[in-house]
N, C-alpha and C positions, 0 to 999 in steps of 0.2 A: 057228463054231457058229451054226446058224440057230435063230431063235425057234420055228420050227415043230417042232423036235425035242422040245419040252417042252409038256406040257399047260398050259392057262390056269389061273391061280390061282383056285380055287373061292371062292364067296361065303360058305360056311358051314364051320365047323371040322369038322363031322361028315363032310364030303366030302373032307377032306385025309388023305392017307396019310403016315405018318411016314417021313422021310428020302427022300421023292420030290421031285424037282426040278420046280418049276413056273415059268412065265414070267408076270410081272406085266404090266399094261397099259403100264407104263413101259418094258418090255423087260428088266427086271432078273430074274435067276434067283434064286429063293428056295426054301428048304426048312425043314422044321419037325421037331423031335424029338417023340417021343410025349408027353413032359412038357409041351412047349409047346402041343400040341394039347389036352391035358387042361386046361391053364390057360385057353386060349382058350374052350373049351367051357364052363368054369365061370364065367369072368369077362367074357366077350364074346359073350353069347348072340345079340346082334343083328349080329355080324360087323363092327362099326365098325373094329376094329383091322385086320381083313383088308382092308377097303376102303382104309384108310390105307396099308397096305403095298402094295396094288395101285396106288395113286395115285403113290407114289414120293416123291422128294425135294421138300420144300417149305421156304419160309422158316420159321424157328423160332416166330415170333409170329403168332397168329391163323389157323392153318391146320391141317387134318387131313392127315397124311401121315407121311413118314419124315424125321426130323431127327437130327443127330449125338447120339450117346450120350455121357453124361458118366461112364459106368461104365468102370473100367479093363478093358482087353482086349475091349471091345465097340465096334462101329463106328457103328451106327445104332439108332434106337429108333422104335417106332410112337407117334404122338401123336394123340389125338383130343380134341375139345372137347365140352363138355356132359356129359350123364349117362354115367358110366363113364370120364370123362376123367382120373380121378385115378390111373389105372394106365398103365404103359408096358411094352411088351415089347421086349427088347433083343436085337439080332442081331449076329453076327460075319460078316465077309466071309472065306470060306474058298474058295480056288481059284475066285474070281469068282462064288461063290454066297453070297447073304446067308442065313445059317443062323440060325434062332431055336432055341437049345438049351433054353429053358425059364426064362430069366432075366426076372423081373417085378419092377418097383419101383413104389412109390406115392410121391406127393408131397403 
């Protein structure tokens, strides 16, 4: 599978179509449910979580990006620092695609 087969991950939630597969800058395939898009639109107006997802895997401390999720049945979560950093969006890897079904936690 070539990265060129999939559109680049948009910078704004409003530009994302539900269940469409996008390619992140890291080369990871990602998709989002309609519920996740609604949560992103509501709680991530600046697109910080999208930029973290686009960035990819990072060390857990002091970085924006994807880190392992502690939630059962979820693989990775978006992590941002600063304003809005109290929320995490959790994703599952399904058939090599990181899918965000709409699971959000706060800490």
